[in-house]
DRENKOLLO-70716 format. One record per residue (C-alpha): x, y, z; residue number from 1; residue in three letters. Coordinates in steps of 0.02 Angstrom, whole numbers, padded with zeros to 5 digits. Each point is the difference from the previous one (the first is absolute). Layout:
<recs>
[[X, Y, Z], NUM, 'ala']
...
</recs>
This chain:
<recs>
[[01747, 05490, 02383], 1, 'unk']
[[00130, -00141, -00059], 2, 'unk']
[[00172, 00013, 00050], 3, 'unk']
[[00156, -00077, -00019], 4, 'unk']
[[00143, -00034, 00132], 5, 'unk']
[[00156, -00102, 00053], 6, 'unk']
[[-00080, 00006, 00183], 7, 'unk']
[[-00182, -00042, 00058], 8, 'unk']
[[-00082, 00156, 00052], 9, 'unk']
[[-00064, -00085, 00155], 10, 'unk']
[[-00178, 00089, -00016], 11, 'unk']
[[-00158, -00069, 00035], 12, 'unk']
[[-00099, 00029, -00137], 13, 'unk']
[[00161, -00072, -00112], 14, 'unk']
[[-00041, -00157, -00124], 15, 'unk']
[[00197, -00039, -00039], 16, 'unk']
[[00037, -00093, -00156], 17, 'unk']
[[00170, -00081, -00024], 18, 'unk']
[[00071, 00029, -00159], 19, 'unk']
[[00120, -00133, -00065], 20, 'unk']
[[00106, -00039, -00151], 21, 'unk']
[[-00047, -00067, -00169], 22, 'unk']
[[-00030, -00188, -00036], 23, 'unk']
[[00163, -00079, -00001], 24, 'unk']
[[-00080, -00191, -00052], 25, 'unk']
[[-00118, -00012, -00161], 26, 'unk']
[[-00180, 00000, 00035], 27, 'unk']
[[-00085, -00185, -00087], 28, 'unk']
[[-00005, 00015, -00173], 29, 'unk']
[[00132, 00142, -00016], 30, 'unk']
[[00185, -00022, -00068], 31, 'unk']
[[00082, 00139, 00123], 32, 'unk']
[[-00033, 00121, 00149], 33, 'unk']
[[-00051, 00158, 00011], 34, 'unk']
[[00201, 00012, 00072], 35, 'unk']
[[00071, -00073, -00131], 36, 'unk']
[[-00093, 00098, -00123], 37, 'unk']
[[00067, 00152, 00074], 38, 'unk']
[[00179, -00051, -00016], 39, 'unk']
[[00003, -00063, -00167], 40, 'unk']
[[-00098, 00168, -00050], 41, 'unk']
[[00152, 00086, 00073], 42, 'unk']
[[00115, -00098, -00053], 43, 'unk']
[[-00044, 00041, -00175], 44, 'unk']
[[00039, 00166, 00032], 45, 'unk']
[[00187, 00000, 00054], 46, 'unk']
[[00024, -00137, -00130], 47, 'unk']
[[-00122, -00019, -00150], 48, 'unk']
[[00110, -00147, -00072], 49, 'unk']
[[00025, -00104, 00145], 50, 'unk']
[[-00093, -00190, -00016], 51, 'unk']
[[00000, -00083, 00169], 52, 'unk']
[[-00018, -00185, 00014], 53, 'unk']
[[-00095, -00120, 00112], 54, 'unk']
[[00131, 00011, 00135], 55, 'unk']
[[00016, 00183, -00003], 56, 'unk']
[[-00204, 00007, 00015], 57, 'unk']
[[00039, -00113, 00153], 58, 'unk']
[[00104, 00135, 00060], 59, 'unk']
[[-00124, 00140, -00023], 60, 'unk']
[[-00120, -00089, 00091], 61, 'unk']
[[00118, -00033, 00149], 62, 'unk']
[[00037, 00198, -00011], 63, 'unk']
[[-00166, 00038, 00015], 64, 'unk']
[[-00051, -00106, 00136], 65, 'unk']
[[00167, 00044, 00110], 66, 'unk']
[[-00049, 00183, -00012], 67, 'unk']
[[-00196, -00053, 00032], 68, 'unk']
[[-00061, 00084, -00167], 69, 'unk']
[[00048, 00192, 00056], 70, 'unk']
[[-00036, 00084, -00164], 71, 'unk']
[[00142, 00101, 00036], 72, 'unk']
[[00125, -00111, 00034], 73, 'unk']
[[-00060, -00109, -00134], 74, 'unk']
[[00044, 00168, -00131], 75, 'unk']
[[00165, 00041, 00071], 76, 'unk']
[[00058, -00184, 00006], 77, 'unk']
[[-00046, -00036, -00181], 78, 'unk']
[[00100, 00160, -00036], 79, 'unk']
[[00154, -00085, 00014], 80, 'unk']
[[-00054, -00126, -00141], 81, 'unk']
[[00127, 00118, -00089], 82, 'unk']
[[00163, -00077, 00084], 83, 'unk']
[[-00049, -00146, 00093], 84, 'unk']
[[-00115, -00168, -00032], 85, 'unk']
[[-00132, -00036, 00107], 86, 'unk']
[[00076, -00132, 00097], 87, 'unk']
[[00124, 00125, 00038], 88, 'unk']
[[-00120, 00134, 00060], 89, 'unk']
[[-00087, -00106, 00114], 90, 'unk']
[[00191, -00060, 00075], 91, 'unk']
[[00021, 00198, 00046], 92, 'unk']
[[-00164, 00017, 00075], 93, 'unk']
[[00015, -00142, 00107], 94, 'unk']
[[00166, 00063, 00062], 95, 'unk']
[[-00047, 00201, 00038], 96, 'unk']
[[-00110, 00151, -00077], 97, 'unk']
[[00126, 00064, -00096], 98, 'unk']
[[-00082, -00038, -00174], 99, 'unk']
[[-00166, 00112, 00056], 100, 'unk']
[[00080, 00134, -00083], 101, 'unk']
[[-00004, 00066, -00162], 102, 'unk']
[[00021, 00172, -00075], 103, 'unk']
[[-00173, 00030, -00106], 104, 'unk']
[[-00010, 00174, 00020], 105, 'unk']
[[-00191, 00024, -00061], 106, 'unk']
[[-00037, -00062, 00160], 107, 'unk']
[[-00024, 00082, 00175], 108, 'unk']
[[00180, -00031, 00092], 109, 'unk']
[[-00097, -00103, 00156], 110, 'unk']
[[-00071, -00110, -00154], 111, 'unk']
[[00204, -00048, -00073], 112, 'unk']
[[00067, -00061, 00150], 113, 'unk']
[[-00114, -00144, 00104], 114, 'unk']
[[00141, -00012, 00128], 115, 'unk']
[[-00049, 00204, 00051], 116, 'unk']
[[-00178, -00048, 00018], 117, 'unk']
[[00049, -00138, 00103], 118, 'unk']
[[00118, 00106, 00119], 119, 'unk']
[[-00122, 00115, 00020], 120, 'unk']
[[-00111, -00096, 00079], 121, 'unk']
[[00111, -00080, 00104], 122, 'unk']
[[00047, 00187, 00059], 123, 'unk']
[[-00181, 00020, 00043], 124, 'unk']
[[-00005, -00156, 00115], 125, 'unk']
[[00040, 00041, 00191], 126, 'unk']
[[00170, -00064, 00069], 127, 'unk']
[[-00096, -00126, 00075], 128, 'unk']
[[-00082, -00062, -00148], 129, 'unk']
[[00165, -00005, -00090], 130, 'unk']
[[00059, -00099, 00150], 131, 'unk']
[[-00140, -00125, -00027], 132, 'unk']
[[-00008, 00002, -00188], 133, 'unk']
[[00192, -00026, -00018], 134, 'unk']
[[00008, -00160, 00124], 135, 'unk']
[[-00133, -00080, -00098], 136, 'unk']
[[00109, -00035, -00144], 137, 'unk']
[[00068, -00156, 00115], 138, 'unk']
[[-00161, -00083, -00080], 139, 'unk']
[[00021, -00066, -00167], 140, 'unk']
[[-00182, 00000, -00056], 141, 'unk']
[[-00157, 00034, 00092], 142, 'unk']
[[-00009, -00005, 00205], 143, 'unk']
[[-00145, -00008, 00132], 144, 'unk']
[[-00009, 00119, 00151], 145, 'unk']
[[00066, -00146, 00096], 146, 'unk']
[[00164, -00008, -00068], 147, 'unk']
[[00014, 00205, -00029], 148, 'unk']
[[-00016, 00013, 00175], 149, 'unk']
[[00121, -00137, 00053], 150, 'unk']
[[00133, 00045, -00118], 151, 'unk']
[[-00002, 00186, 00002], 152, 'unk']
[[-00092, 00070, 00147], 153, 'unk']
[[-00129, 00062, -00109], 154, 'unk']
[[-00174, 00031, 00063], 155, 'unk']
[[-00185, -00025, -00076], 156, 'unk']
[[00019, 00211, -00013], 157, 'unk']
[[00155, -00010, -00082], 158, 'unk']
[[-00049, -00112, -00139], 159, 'unk']
[[-00180, 00107, -00012], 160, 'unk']
[[00097, 00144, -00037], 161, 'unk']
[[00087, -00060, -00134], 162, 'unk']
[[-00132, -00073, -00075], 163, 'unk']
[[-00078, 00160, 00021], 164, 'unk']
[[00128, 00100, -00083], 165, 'unk']
[[00016, -00129, -00158], 166, 'unk']
[[00170, -00076, 00048], 167, 'unk']
[[-00070, -00169, 00061], 168, 'unk']
[[-00160, -00098, -00077], 169, 'unk']
[[-00127, -00136, 00089], 170, 'unk']
[[-00084, -00157, -00061], 171, 'unk']
[[-00171, -00055, 00065], 172, 'unk']
[[00112, -00126, 00095], 173, 'unk']
[[00100, 00117, 00099], 174, 'unk']
[[00149, -00021, -00069], 175, 'unk']
[[00097, 00143, -00059], 176, 'unk']
[[00108, 00045, -00153], 177, 'unk']
[[00091, 00145, -00071], 178, 'unk']
[[00040, 00059, -00199], 179, 'unk']
[[00168, -00086, -00041], 180, 'unk']
[[00071, 00180, -00035], 181, 'unk']
[[-00044, 00058, 00184], 182, 'unk']
[[00097, -00145, 00062], 183, 'unk']
[[00138, 00063, -00083], 184, 'unk']
[[00009, 00144, 00043], 185, 'unk']
[[-00032, -00014, 00177], 186, 'unk']
[[00146, -00147, -00006], 187, 'unk']
[[00121, 00143, -00061], 188, 'unk']
[[-00056, 00101, 00165], 189, 'unk']
[[00037, -00151, 00130], 190, 'unk']
[[00153, 00037, 00121], 191, 'unk']
[[00132, 00014, -00149], 192, 'unk']
[[00103, -00104, 00109], 193, 'unk']
[[-00097, -00144, -00016], 194, 'unk']
[[00014, -00025, 00201], 195, 'unk']
[[-00192, 00042, 00027], 196, 'unk']
[[-00056, -00117, -00175], 197, 'unk']
[[00100, -00137, 00079], 198, 'unk']
[[-00082, 00014, 00179], 199, 'unk']
[[-00165, -00016, -00090], 200, 'unk']
[[00040, -00141, -00114], 201, 'unk']
[[00070, -00121, 00163], 202, 'unk']
[[-00183, 00057, 00077], 203, 'unk']
[[-00084, -00055, -00164], 204, 'unk']
[[00085, -00158, -00008], 205, 'unk']
[[-00051, -00020, 00179], 206, 'unk']
[[-00196, 00052, -00018], 207, 'unk']
[[00008, -00129, -00143], 208, 'unk']
[[00081, -00151, 00079], 209, 'unk']
[[-00098, 00006, 00170], 210, 'unk']
[[-00148, -00064, -00059], 211, 'unk']
[[-00031, -00126, -00154], 212, 'unk']
[[-00151, 00089, -00055], 213, 'unk']
[[00071, 00178, -00010], 214, 'unk']
[[00151, -00058, -00138], 215, 'unk']
[[-00033, -00063, -00178], 216, 'unk']
[[00068, -00139, -00108], 217, 'unk']
[[00098, 00117, -00087], 218, 'unk']
[[00161, 00059, 00060], 219, 'unk']
[[00111, 00103, -00095], 220, 'unk']
[[00170, 00032, 00035], 221, 'unk']
[[00168, 00086, -00083], 222, 'unk']
[[00167, 00026, 00025], 223, 'unk']
[[00139, 00089, -00020], 224, 'unk']
[[-00094, 00146, -00084], 225, 'unk']
[[-00132, 00044, 00135], 226, 'unk']
[[00003, 00191, 00005], 227, 'unk']
[[-00010, -00050, 00184], 228, 'unk']
[[00185, 00008, 00059], 229, 'unk']
[[00080, 00092, -00154], 230, 'unk']
[[00193, -00034, 00032], 231, 'unk']
[[00003, -00153, 00090], 232, 'unk']
[[00060, -00151, -00077], 233, 'unk']
[[-00174, -00073, -00002], 234, 'unk']
[[-00159, 00021, 00063], 235, 'unk']
[[-00181, -00128, 00003], 236, 'unk']
[[-00184, 00062, -00021], 237, 'unk']
[[-00139, -00108, 00058], 238, 'unk']
[[-00159, 00062, -00027], 239, 'unk']
[[-00172, -00069, 00051], 240, 'unk']
[[-00176, 00041, -00036], 241, 'unk']
[[-00077, 00050, 00152], 242, 'unk']
</recs>
């Protein structure tokens, strides 16, 4: 019996195969990846006369990488070439989920709006799952269990549940990651007054600085425009890679 599900069934006889997005990098000997090929195919439908430059193709590649090769996201993003450049599409995707909706009448409604799909997945989570997933947005990239436990209070069981529900992934080294679109959705559900976010960032900085081995040599700082403290005269965010 073959079953597709967003959630591990947790049956003894179950053998799980994780489905991933399309390849976002070309295979050896090929000029473009499967993800870019899909984007360009959809782009030709919505704007047949478009001629993309090398710079445009670089932005297309970045779009496909940002959505992690997710076919529906690629098709929805490509539809916006009717109105936006590839660079503008990428910029919009990096700031929100609004572009992942397009009125294509011959698609099921759930396939016209990826935000709706993501919101449905969010509402299937328990309040504890939502709390943990939202808190994990403090990590701008992957993270370890030790970092998650120290900064957000997440237990190993919490992370296991989120992996089983396809909201997180874990590699062979034990490092956890999540899709960029899930991270965006989670950020939008974090404490609206940003008090919780500021608290998490303080814990993150304290954890990362408590041991040189925990902090990478890369530190990114943004001032003024951070969403961490809207309305303030200035705000600063320092992000360490735990």
